[in-house]
C-alpha positions as CSV (number, residue, x, y, z in Angstrom):
1,M,-11.9,-25.5,-3.2
2,R,-9.5,-28.0,-2.0
3,K,-6.4,-27.0,0.1
4,K,-4.1,-27.5,-2.9
5,N,-5.9,-24.7,-4.7
6,L,-5.3,-22.4,-1.7
7,H,-1.7,-23.3,-2.0
8,T,-1.9,-22.3,-5.7
9,L,-3.4,-18.9,-4.6
10,F,-0.3,-18.3,-2.4
11,F,2.3,-19.0,-4.9
12,G,0.9,-19.7,-8.4
13,T,1.9,-22.9,-10.1
14,A,4.4,-23.8,-12.7
15,A,1.5,-24.5,-15.1
16,A,-0.1,-21.1,-14.5
17,M,3.2,-19.3,-15.0
18,M,3.9,-21.2,-18.2
19,L,0.4,-20.1,-19.4
20,F,1.2,-16.5,-18.6
21,A,4.6,-16.7,-20.2
22,A,2.9,-17.9,-23.4
23,C,0.2,-15.2,-23.5
24,T,2.3,-12.1,-22.6
25,K,5.9,-11.1,-23.1
26,K,7.8,-9.5,-20.2
27,G,6.9,-5.8,-20.2
28,D,3.8,-6.1,-22.4
29,G,1.7,-2.9,-22.4
30,F,-2.0,-2.8,-23.2
31,L,-1.3,-1.9,-26.8
32,D,1.0,-4.9,-27.6
33,K,-0.2,-7.1,-30.4
34,T,0.1,-10.5,-28.9
35,D,-1.2,-13.7,-30.5
36,T,-3.2,-15.1,-27.6
37,G,-3.7,-18.3,-29.5
38,T,-0.2,-19.4,-28.4
39,I,-1.5,-20.3,-25.0
40,N,-3.6,-23.1,-26.4
41,E,-6.8,-21.7,-25.1
42,E,-8.8,-24.7,-26.0
43,K,-6.7,-27.0,-23.8
44,T,-6.5,-24.5,-20.9
45,F,-10.1,-23.7,-20.7
46,A,-11.4,-27.2,-21.4
47,D,-9.8,-28.3,-18.1
48,S,-11.2,-27.0,-14.8
49,A,-7.9,-27.2,-12.9
50,L,-6.0,-25.3,-15.6
51,T,-8.8,-22.8,-15.8
52,M,-8.5,-22.0,-12.1
53,Q,-4.7,-22.1,-12.2
54,F,-4.9,-19.3,-14.8
55,L,-7.2,-17.3,-12.6
56,N,-5.1,-17.9,-9.5
57,G,-2.0,-16.6,-11.4
58,I,-3.5,-13.2,-11.8
59,Y,-3.1,-12.7,-8.0
60,R,0.6,-13.2,-8.3
61,N,1.5,-9.6,-9.0
62,L,-0.8,-8.0,-6.5
63,S,2.0,-7.2,-4.1
64,Y,3.3,-4.6,-6.5
65,T,0.9,-2.1,-4.9
66,Y,3.2,-2.4,-1.8
67,F,6.4,-1.6,-3.5
68,L,7.7,0.8,-6.1
69,D,10.4,-1.6,-7.3
70,N,9.4,-5.1,-6.4
71,G,11.7,-8.1,-6.5
72,L,8.9,-10.0,-8.3
73,F,9.7,-8.0,-11.4
74,G,13.5,-8.2,-11.5
75,G,14.3,-5.4,-9.1
76,G,14.7,-5.2,-5.4
77,L,12.6,-3.9,-2.5
78,W,11.6,-0.3,-2.4
79,S,8.6,0.5,-0.2
80,F,6.4,3.5,-1.1
81,S,7.1,4.7,2.4
82,D,10.8,5.3,1.4
83,A,9.7,8.0,-1.0
84,T,7.9,9.9,1.8
85,D,8.9,11.7,5.0
86,D,8.2,8.4,6.9
87,S,11.3,6.4,6.0
88,E,14.6,6.1,4.1
89,I,16.1,3.3,2.0
90,R,19.6,2.0,2.6
91,W,22.2,3.2,0.1
92,G,23.7,0.7,-2.3
93,G,22.6,-1.1,-5.4
94,A,20.4,-0.1,-8.4
95,V,17.2,0.0,-6.3
96,A,18.6,2.4,-3.8
97,Q,20.0,4.6,-6.6
98,T,16.5,4.7,-8.2
99,A,15.0,5.6,-4.8
100,Q,17.5,8.3,-4.2
101,A,17.0,9.7,-7.7
102,Y,13.3,9.9,-6.9
103,N,13.8,11.6,-3.6
104,S,16.2,14.1,-5.0
105,S,14.1,14.6,-8.2
106,T,17.2,14.2,-10.3
107,F,15.7,12.1,-13.1
108,S,15.6,14.1,-16.4
109,G,12.8,12.3,-18.2
110,V,10.7,9.2,-18.7
111,A,13.6,7.0,-19.7
112,E,15.3,7.3,-16.2
113,F,12.0,6.3,-14.6
114,A,11.9,3.0,-16.4
115,R,11.8,0.6,-13.4
116,M,8.9,2.3,-11.6
117,R,7.2,2.9,-15.0
118,N,7.3,-0.7,-15.9
119,D,5.9,-1.9,-12.5
120,H,3.1,0.6,-12.4
121,W,1.9,0.7,-16.0
122,N,2.9,-2.6,-17.6
123,T,2.2,-4.8,-14.6
124,P,-1.5,-3.8,-14.3
125,Y,-2.1,-3.8,-18.0
126,T,-0.5,-7.3,-18.3
127,N,-2.9,-8.6,-15.7
128,I,-5.9,-6.7,-17.2
129,R,-5.1,-8.5,-20.4
130,R,-5.0,-11.8,-18.5
131,V,-8.4,-11.1,-17.0
132,N,-9.8,-10.5,-20.5
133,I,-8.4,-13.7,-21.7
134,F,-10.1,-15.5,-18.8
135,L,-13.4,-13.8,-19.3
136,G,-13.4,-14.5,-23.0
137,N,-12.9,-18.2,-22.5
138,V,-14.2,-19.4,-19.1
139,D,-17.8,-19.9,-20.4
140,K,-16.5,-22.5,-22.8
141,G,-15.2,-24.8,-20.1
142,P,-16.5,-27.5,-17.7
143,L,-16.8,-25.4,-14.5
144,S,-20.2,-25.4,-13.0
145,E,-22.4,-22.4,-13.8
146,A,-22.3,-21.2,-10.2
147,R,-18.5,-21.5,-10.1
148,K,-18.2,-19.7,-13.4
149,Q,-20.3,-16.8,-12.1
150,L,-18.1,-16.5,-9.0
151,A,-14.9,-16.8,-11.0
152,K,-16.0,-14.1,-13.4
153,A,-16.9,-11.7,-10.5
154,E,-13.5,-12.5,-9.0
155,A,-11.7,-11.7,-12.3
156,R,-13.6,-8.5,-12.7
157,F,-12.7,-7.5,-9.2
158,L,-9.0,-8.1,-10.0
159,R,-9.2,-6.1,-13.2
160,A,-10.9,-3.1,-11.5
161,Y,-8.4,-3.3,-8.7
162,Y,-5.5,-3.0,-11.2
163,Y,-7.3,-0.1,-12.8
164,F,-7.7,1.6,-9.4
165,H,-4.0,1.5,-8.9
166,L,-3.4,2.8,-12.5
167,V,-5.7,5.8,-11.8
168,R,-4.1,6.7,-8.5
169,T,-0.7,6.7,-10.1
170,H,-1.4,8.1,-13.5
171,G,-4.9,9.7,-13.5
172,G,-7.2,8.7,-16.4
173,V,-5.9,5.8,-18.4
174,P,-7.1,3.8,-21.4
175,L,-10.1,1.7,-20.5
176,I,-10.1,-1.4,-22.8
177,G,-13.1,-3.1,-21.4
178,D,-13.2,-6.8,-22.4
179,K,-11.2,-6.2,-25.6
180,L,-8.2,-8.3,-26.6
181,Y,-5.9,-6.6,-29.1
182,T,-5.0,-9.0,-31.9
183,L,-2.4,-8.9,-34.7
184,T,-4.7,-7.2,-37.1
185,D,-6.2,-4.5,-34.8
186,D,-5.4,-0.8,-35.1
187,F,-4.4,1.1,-32.0
188,T,-7.1,3.7,-31.4
189,Q,-7.3,3.8,-27.6
190,P,-6.7,7.2,-26.0
191,R,-6.8,7.8,-22.2
192,A,-10.2,7.9,-20.8
193,S,-11.1,10.9,-18.6
194,F,-10.5,10.7,-14.9
195,E,-14.3,10.9,-14.4
196,E,-14.9,8.0,-16.8
197,C,-12.2,5.9,-15.0
198,V,-13.8,6.6,-11.6
199,A,-17.2,5.6,-12.9
200,Y,-15.8,2.4,-14.5
201,V,-14.1,1.2,-11.3
202,V,-17.2,2.0,-9.2
203,K,-19.5,0.2,-11.6
204,E,-17.2,-2.9,-11.9
205,M,-16.9,-3.2,-8.1
206,E,-20.6,-2.8,-7.6
207,E,-21.4,-5.5,-10.0
208,A,-18.7,-7.8,-8.6
209,A,-20.0,-7.1,-5.1
210,A,-23.4,-8.3,-6.1
211,V,-22.0,-11.8,-6.9
212,L,-19.1,-12.2,-4.5
213,P,-19.9,-13.8,-1.1
214,T,-19.7,-11.9,2.1
215,E,-17.1,-14.3,3.4
216,Q,-14.6,-16.7,1.8
217,L,-14.3,-19.9,3.8
218,G,-11.8,-22.7,4.0
219,G,-9.7,-23.1,0.9
220,E,-11.3,-20.1,-0.7
221,Y,-10.0,-17.7,1.9
222,G,-7.9,-15.0,0.3
223,R,-10.2,-14.5,-2.7
224,P,-12.1,-11.2,-2.8
225,T,-15.4,-10.8,-1.0
226,K,-18.4,-8.4,-1.3
227,G,-16.8,-6.2,1.4
228,A,-13.5,-6.1,-0.5
229,A,-15.3,-5.0,-3.7
230,L,-17.3,-2.3,-1.8
231,A,-14.1,-1.1,-0.1
232,V,-12.2,-0.6,-3.4
233,K,-15.3,1.3,-4.7
234,A,-15.1,3.5,-1.6
235,K,-11.4,4.1,-2.0
236,M,-11.9,5.1,-5.6
237,L,-14.5,7.6,-4.5
238,L,-12.3,8.9,-1.7
239,L,-9.5,9.5,-4.2
240,A,-12.0,11.3,-6.5
241,A,-13.1,13.6,-3.6
242,S,-9.5,14.5,-2.5
243,P,-7.9,17.9,-3.3
244,L,-5.6,16.6,-6.0
245,F,-8.5,15.5,-8.2
246,N,-11.5,17.4,-6.7
247,G,-10.8,21.0,-8.0
248,G,-7.0,20.9,-7.6
249,N,-6.4,19.8,-11.2
250,L,-2.7,20.1,-12.2
251,G,-3.3,19.7,-16.0
252,Q,-1.5,22.3,-18.1
253,T,-3.5,21.7,-21.3
254,A,-7.2,20.9,-21.9
255,E,-6.3,17.3,-22.7
256,Q,-4.3,16.9,-19.4
257,K,-7.0,18.5,-17.3
258,K,-9.5,15.9,-18.7
259,V,-7.4,13.0,-17.4
260,L,-6.1,14.5,-14.1
261,G,-9.3,15.1,-12.3
262,Y,-12.3,17.4,-12.1
263,E,-11.8,21.1,-13.0
264,S,-14.1,22.3,-10.2
265,A,-14.5,21.1,-6.6
266,S,-17.7,19.5,-5.2
267,N,-18.3,18.8,-1.5
268,D,-20.8,16.2,-2.6
269,R,-18.0,13.9,-3.6
270,W,-17.0,13.6,0.0
271,K,-20.5,12.5,0.8
272,L,-20.4,9.8,-1.9
273,A,-17.2,8.5,-0.4
274,A,-18.5,8.6,3.2
275,D,-21.6,6.7,2.2
276,A,-19.6,4.1,0.4
277,F,-17.4,3.4,3.4
278,K,-20.5,3.3,5.6
279,A,-21.8,0.5,3.4
280,V,-18.7,-1.6,4.2
281,M,-19.2,-0.9,7.9
282,N,-22.8,-1.9,7.7
283,L,-22.0,-5.3,6.4
284,N,-21.0,-6.1,10.1
285,M,-18.3,-8.5,8.8
286,Y,-15.3,-6.6,10.1
287,E,-14.0,-5.4,13.4
288,L,-10.8,-4.1,15.0
289,I,-8.7,-6.7,16.7
290,E,-8.6,-5.3,20.3
291,D,-6.5,-6.7,23.1
292,N,-5.2,-4.3,25.7
293,V,-5.1,-6.9,28.4
294,T,-2.1,-8.9,27.2
295,R,-0.4,-5.5,26.8
296,P,-1.5,-2.1,25.5
297,G,-2.0,-2.3,21.8
298,N,-1.6,-6.0,21.4
299,G,-4.5,-6.2,19.0
300,F,-2.6,-3.8,16.7
301,Y,0.4,-6.2,16.8
302,S,-1.7,-9.3,16.3
303,T,-3.5,-8.2,13.2
304,F,-0.3,-8.2,11.2
305,I,1.0,-11.7,12.1
306,Q,-2.3,-13.6,11.7
307,R,-3.1,-14.8,8.3
308,K,-6.8,-14.7,9.1
309,N,-8.7,-12.3,11.3
310,K,-11.8,-10.1,11.3
311,E,-9.8,-6.9,10.6
312,H,-8.7,-8.1,7.1
313,V,-11.0,-6.7,4.4
314,F,-8.7,-7.7,1.5
315,Q,-5.5,-9.7,1.8
316,I,-2.7,-10.8,-0.5
317,M,-1.9,-14.3,0.4
318,Q,1.6,-15.6,1.1
319,G,3.1,-18.8,2.3
320,N,4.8,-19.0,5.7
321,N,7.9,-16.7,5.5
322,R,10.3,-14.4,7.3
323,F,10.4,-11.9,4.4
324,M,9.8,-8.8,6.5
325,E,12.2,-10.0,9.3
326,N,14.9,-10.8,6.7
327,M,14.6,-7.5,4.8
328,L,14.2,-5.1,7.7
329,L,15.8,-6.4,11.0
330,P,19.4,-5.4,11.9
331,S,22.3,-7.7,11.1
332,T,22.5,-8.9,14.7
333,R,19.1,-10.3,14.2
334,G,19.8,-11.9,10.8
335,G,18.3,-9.0,8.8
336,Q,19.5,-6.8,6.0
337,T,18.1,-3.4,7.2
338,Y,16.8,-2.1,3.9
339,S,14.6,0.7,5.3
340,F,14.7,3.1,8.3
341,P,11.9,5.2,9.9
342,T,12.6,9.0,10.1
343,Q,12.4,11.2,13.1
344,Q,9.4,12.9,11.5
345,L,7.5,9.7,11.8
346,V,8.7,9.0,15.4
347,D,7.5,12.5,16.4
348,A,4.1,11.8,14.9
349,F,3.4,9.1,17.6
350,P,1.7,10.7,20.5
351,M,2.2,10.0,24.2
352,A,0.4,7.1,25.8
353,N,-2.1,9.7,27.2
354,G,-3.1,10.5,23.6
355,K,-1.5,14.0,23.5
356,R,1.0,15.0,20.8
357,I,4.5,15.5,22.0
358,A,4.4,19.2,21.0
359,D,1.7,19.7,23.7
360,A,3.4,21.1,26.8
361,S,1.0,19.1,29.0
362,S,1.8,15.8,27.3
363,G,4.7,14.7,29.6
364,Y,7.2,14.3,26.8
365,N,10.8,14.5,27.9
366,A,13.4,15.1,25.2
367,A,16.1,13.6,27.4
368,R,14.1,10.3,27.5
369,P,12.2,10.5,24.2
370,Y,11.0,6.9,24.1
371,E,9.3,6.7,27.4
372,G,5.6,6.9,27.8
373,R,4.7,6.8,24.1
374,D,1.7,5.5,22.1
375,P,1.8,1.7,22.3
376,R,1.9,1.6,18.5
377,F,5.3,3.3,18.6
378,Y,6.8,0.3,20.5
379,L,5.0,-2.1,18.0
380,S,6.2,-0.2,14.9
381,I,9.7,1.2,15.6
382,L,12.9,-0.4,16.8
383,Y,14.6,2.4,18.8
384,N,17.9,2.5,20.7
385,G,17.6,-0.2,23.4
386,A,14.4,-1.8,22.1
387,P,14.3,-5.5,22.8
388,W,14.3,-8.1,20.0
389,L,15.0,-11.9,20.0
390,L,18.7,-12.8,19.7
391,S,19.5,-16.2,18.3
392,T,22.6,-16.8,20.4
393,N,20.8,-16.8,23.7
394,N,17.2,-17.1,22.7
395,R,16.5,-13.9,24.7
396,K,15.0,-10.6,23.8
397,D,18.1,-8.4,24.2
398,P,18.4,-4.7,23.5
399,V,19.1,-3.5,19.9
400,W,21.7,-0.8,20.2
401,L,21.5,1.9,17.5
402,Y,23.6,4.7,19.1
403,L,26.4,6.2,17.1
404,L,28.9,3.6,16.1
405,A,27.4,0.9,18.3
406,P,28.9,-2.5,17.2
407,Q,27.2,-3.9,14.1
408,D,23.8,-2.1,14.2
409,G,24.7,1.5,15.3
410,L,24.1,4.7,13.4
411,N,26.6,4.8,10.5
412,T,28.6,1.9,11.9
413,N,28.7,0.2,8.4
414,S,26.9,0.2,5.1
415,N,24.2,-2.0,6.5
416,S,23.4,-0.1,9.6
417,T,20.7,2.5,10.2
418,R,21.0,6.0,8.7
419,T,18.4,7.5,10.9
420,G,18.9,6.0,14.4
421,Y,15.8,3.8,13.9
422,L,14.7,0.5,12.4
423,W,11.3,-1.0,11.5
424,R,9.5,-3.4,13.8
425,K,6.0,-3.2,12.3
426,M,4.4,-6.3,10.7
427,M,7.2,-8.5,12.1
428,D,6.8,-11.5,14.5
429,E,8.7,-10.7,17.7
430,N,9.6,-14.4,18.0
431,A,11.5,-14.4,14.7
432,G,14.7,-13.1,13.4
433,G,15.7,-12.8,9.8
434,S,17.0,-16.4,9.6
435,Y,15.8,-18.0,12.9
436,G,12.9,-18.4,15.3
437,V,9.3,-19.0,14.2
438,T,8.2,-18.7,10.6
439,P,5.3,-16.3,10.5
440,T,2.0,-17.2,9.0
441,R,0.9,-13.8,7.9
442,C,-0.4,-12.1,4.7
443,L,-0.1,-8.7,3.3
444,T,-3.2,-6.7,3.9
445,P,-3.8,-3.8,1.5
446,I,-7.2,-3.1,3.0
447,R,-8.0,-3.6,6.7
448,Y,-10.9,-2.3,8.8
449,A,-8.8,0.3,10.6
450,E,-8.3,2.0,7.2
451,I,-12.0,1.8,6.5
452,L,-12.8,3.7,9.7
453,L,-10.2,6.3,9.1
454,D,-11.3,6.8,5.5
455,Y,-14.9,7.1,6.6
456,A,-13.9,9.7,9.3
457,E,-12.0,11.7,6.8
458,A,-14.7,11.8,4.2
459,L,-17.5,12.5,6.7
460,N,-15.5,15.3,8.4
461,E,-14.7,16.9,5.0
462,H,-18.4,16.9,4.1
463,S,-20.1,17.5,7.4
464,G,-17.5,18.6,9.9
465,P,-16.6,16.8,13.2
466,V,-20.0,15.2,13.9
467,A,-20.4,12.4,16.4
468,D,-19.8,9.6,13.9
469,V,-16.4,11.1,13.0
470,Y,-15.4,11.1,16.7
471,T,-16.6,7.5,17.1
472,A,-14.6,6.2,14.2
473,V,-11.3,7.9,15.2
474,E,-11.7,7.0,18.8
475,A,-12.3,3.4,18.0
476,I,-8.8,3.4,16.5
477,R,-7.2,5.1,19.4
478,R,-9.0,2.8,22.0
479,R,-7.7,-0.3,20.2
480,A,-4.2,1.3,20.1
481,G,-4.2,1.3,23.9
482,L,-4.2,5.0,24.4
483,N,-5.4,6.1,27.9
484,P,-7.5,8.2,27.7
485,Y,-8.3,7.5,24.0
486,Q,-10.8,10.2,23.6
487,L,-10.2,13.2,21.3
488,P,-10.6,16.7,22.7
489,A,-14.2,18.0,22.5
490,G,-15.0,20.9,20.3
491,L,-12.6,20.3,17.4
492,T,-13.2,22.3,14.3
493,K,-13.2,20.7,10.8
494,E,-9.6,21.8,10.4
495,T,-8.3,20.5,13.8
496,M,-10.2,17.3,13.3
497,R,-8.6,17.0,9.8
498,D,-5.2,17.3,11.4
499,A,-6.1,14.7,14.0
500,I,-7.4,12.2,11.4
501,R,-4.3,12.7,9.2
502,N,-2.0,12.1,12.1
503,E,-3.9,9.0,13.1
504,R,-3.6,7.7,9.5
505,R,0.1,8.3,9.6
506,V,0.8,6.3,12.8
507,E,-1.8,3.6,12.3
508,L,-1.1,2.9,8.7
509,A,2.7,3.6,8.6
510,F,4.7,1.4,6.1
511,E,1.6,-0.3,4.9
512,E,0.6,-0.4,1.2
513,G,1.8,3.1,0.4
514,H,-0.8,4.9,2.5
515,R,1.5,7.9,3.4
516,F,2.7,8.1,-0.3
517,F,-0.8,8.2,-1.7
518,D,-2.2,10.3,1.1
519,L,0.4,13.1,0.5
520,L,-0.4,12.9,-3.2
521,R,-4.2,13.1,-3.0
522,W,-4.1,15.8,-0.3
523,K,-1.8,17.7,-2.6
524,T,0.7,18.3,0.2
525,F,3.7,16.2,-1.0
526,D,5.5,19.3,-2.1
527,Q,5.6,20.4,1.5
528,A,5.8,17.2,3.6
529,G,8.0,15.3,1.1
530,A,10.5,18.0,0.5
531,G,13.2,19.6,2.6
532,D,15.3,18.2,5.4
533,M,14.7,14.6,6.5
534,F,15.7,14.0,10.1
535,G,17.1,11.2,12.2
536,M,18.3,10.9,15.8
537,R,22.0,10.8,16.6
538,I,22.4,9.1,19.9
539,T,25.7,9.3,21.7
540,K,26.7,6.9,24.5
541,N,28.4,8.4,27.6
542,G,29.1,5.6,30.1
543,D,25.6,4.3,31.0
544,N,23.9,7.4,29.7
545,F,22.7,8.6,26.3
546,T,22.3,12.0,24.7
547,Y,19.9,12.7,21.8
548,E,20.4,15.1,19.0
549,R,18.2,15.4,15.9
550,F,20.1,15.7,12.7
551,A,19.3,16.1,9.0
552,F,20.5,13.1,7.1
553,E,19.2,14.2,3.7
554,K,17.5,17.1,1.8
555,R,14.8,16.0,-0.6
556,T,13.3,17.7,-3.6
557,F,9.7,17.3,-4.9
558,S,9.0,18.6,-8.4
559,S,5.5,19.8,-8.9
560,P,3.4,19.1,-11.0
561,Q,5.7,16.3,-12.4
562,M,5.9,14.1,-9.4
563,Y,2.2,14.1,-8.5
564,F,1.7,11.6,-11.3
565,M,3.8,8.8,-12.9
566,P,4.5,9.1,-16.6
567,V,2.9,7.2,-19.4
568,P,5.7,5.0,-20.9
569,Q,7.1,6.6,-24.0
570,S,7.0,3.2,-25.7
571,E,3.2,3.4,-25.4
572,I,3.0,6.9,-26.7
573,N,5.2,5.9,-29.7
574,K,2.6,3.2,-30.6
575,M,-0.2,5.7,-30.3
576,P,0.6,9.4,-30.3
577,E,-2.9,10.3,-29.2
578,L,-2.0,9.2,-25.6
579,V,-1.6,12.3,-23.5
580,Q,1.6,12.5,-21.4
581,N,1.3,13.8,-17.8
582,P,2.7,17.2,-16.9
583,G,6.5,17.5,-16.7
584,W,7.4,14.3,-18.4
């Protein structure tokens, strides 16, 4: 593909968006009766460029898996992380009000959940419909037979990826296959069982993997590969093996139980997941970016600011941008400070020697809490006194977050931190929100570090802490720059589980909703996501600082309601056979 088509993959094109506007109305659900003939299918699919523009446009909404309320859909930015014990969103505006309503469990029904509901039901089904339009027409066009086969595999990957997200947010959902509902069709599509949905995603990804290349080169980079398809298959199986679905069914009726998981647990499901992740590893296409020479953990930093590297398994392409810097850095650095890490997340980062701060032998000093920590801490969190590029002098000066510090300090103004911390992760340290370099990165919903952690979790749950579990987790810790990086010998399944879960938390923080979906699938959200959320109140006394943990918010998690998103009432009104999730 020529470079101009890669540009199309980044942004979509006016032509592709016009085609989409014609084929679906804003907010279409899968049951909407839309006359697809209005897109002039004959003209679109008779032209190879328009055909590929149509396919490229289906990528446009992939970033919704990063955000609960994404600006692409008329809202603002609300990371999944802000609904967990890892971070907090800034007060102000409709998006923050929606987030705070979620965190306090104050919504009274489906209607008040509309923004999240629309993003996470309508968006995937709109794109599933687009895939079906593509699959129903691509064979009529002038693309070469080889390109058609690749394009169809690509489209099927995208469709199954959207289904994967539907299943992890809702449980079993209607599987419409290749069907396009027309003006004369009756609506007779109930929710498929959870088991049927898992089997569908697994089968679709296996068949896509059989066609997709192991590597996308040149202008094709950013399209799914064999490894990406196998990774989504494995993630689907990991979800199916996890406690929420694997014997922890929250359904209150027989119909709900069918769509919300298996009624009995099976340890064999962990084996299926472990084997699936091992298949990705055995491709030998991916590796951790490791560089502890430049500085400890520099490879961890580099993987987020490089558009292309060997750690990316599947990526969402973007043009050059300062999006992260603009949304998350403090006002002194040209940012808008939309989200703040919590003290709970900060406490999860071990010391540089690999020991947790609660370990009396770790060397942790509460009077100097930011000294000697895991290198990932310094590459993920802006803490009081952390350096960041300042435009006025082009130097990396301290960011001051102590109580009432000018501009950026705790509770100084409506734009300042509420927790005593700011985000640094995924940002280029040579950029501010409106100055410096313009990063050439992409969003990476699946990277090799996650594959290793997923594999370790599944294998430990099935077989206990065998040697391969240690190897996978210690590879993450070695790349992080911990010294020593080895885990203690003789861990039990339970203590290894705790170690893996903490590694996931610090390694994958703020990325693609990992903490959010982990707490859901582990069925621990009602403990970790509820209760007091803590920050650090730092007081300046001359040249010294004192540190005091404080509760900035008390959160509520309603179970079973909040373990699943609701089916939109508008869909149920069209077809009453659709089963609503518990509590909605």
